N, C-alpha and C positions, 0 to 999 in steps of 0.2 A: 613426580611424574606418574601418570596413570599407567598401570600395568595390566589391567583387566582385558577382557576380550574386546576386539575392535568391532565397530559398528558394521554389520553385514551390508547395510544399505550404502554406507559411505564407500565400502570396498567394491560394490557391485558395478559392473561395466556399464549398466544403464541407469545409473543414479539420477542423472538429469531427467530422464524420461519418467522415472518413478515419481520424482518431485513434481514434474509438470502435470502428470496425471492426477496426483493427489491434490494439487492446487486447483485443478479443474473439477474436483468433486468426486473422484474415484474413491470407492470405499477401501478401507484397510484390508478387508477380506479379499476383494478382487485383485488388489495389487500384490498381496502375499501369494495368492494362487498363481497369478500370471508370471511373477518373477522368481518363484521358488524361495520365498522368504517367509518368516513368521509374521503374523499380524502384529504382534507386540513390537517386533524390530522396526517395522514400518512406522508404527505410531510413535515409538521412542525417537526415531530418527527425525520425524517431522517436527516434533516438539522440541527436541534438544539440539539439533544440528542444522536446521533451516531457519535462518534469521527472518524477522518480519519484513525486512527490505527485499529479501529474496522471494518470499511468498508473494509480495505485492508485484514484483517484477514478472513473476510467472503469469500473473493474472492480466497485467496490462502491457507488459514489455518495458524494457529499460528507458527507451526514448519517451514513451507516453507517460511513464512515471515521473520523469523530470519535468515535463510540460504541466502535468497535473499539480505537482508540488509548487511550481512557479505561479500558476493560476491561483492556487489556494492561498499562497503568501500574499499575492496582490489583493485578492478579495478580502482577506483578513485585515490587511492594513487599511483598506478603504472603509470597511465597516467600523473599525476601531476609531478612525479619524472622524467619521460622521457622528458617532455617539459621543465623542469627546468635545464636540462643538457645543457652545452655550445653547440651551433649549433644544438640543438635537436638531439644529438647522440642517435642511436638506442640501445646502451647498457648503462644502468643506472649505474653510478659510485658511487652511494651512498653506504656506508658501510652496511646499513640495507637491501639493495635490489640490488643485483648485478647479473643479469642474462641477457642473450641475449633475444631480443624480436623476437618472431616467427611471420613471415608474411605468411599467408596461401599459397600464390602462389610463394613466393620467398625463402621460407625456413628460415634458421637462418641468421640473418644479424648482 
């Protein structure tokens, strides 16, 4: 079990605000000055205690993050299925996904 000093940002009353401002692009210096912390503490906290998922949710919000993940999964599956067709056919012949692909300038192919 770790016995060293605790993270001053984790213990700060406005931790969520510090993280939100950092995600929005606030500099380490400005956050340190504004919240009475050291620049190094803010940087260490951001890198060691804020997960990639949390950073993303600060940028787009939890609901939008779930929607974006679902759209990315759907798009990834459709692209993979298209490229897996013989000759790269523009119509996917998979029983789970069978629709023409729309090309913006050429219409339905």
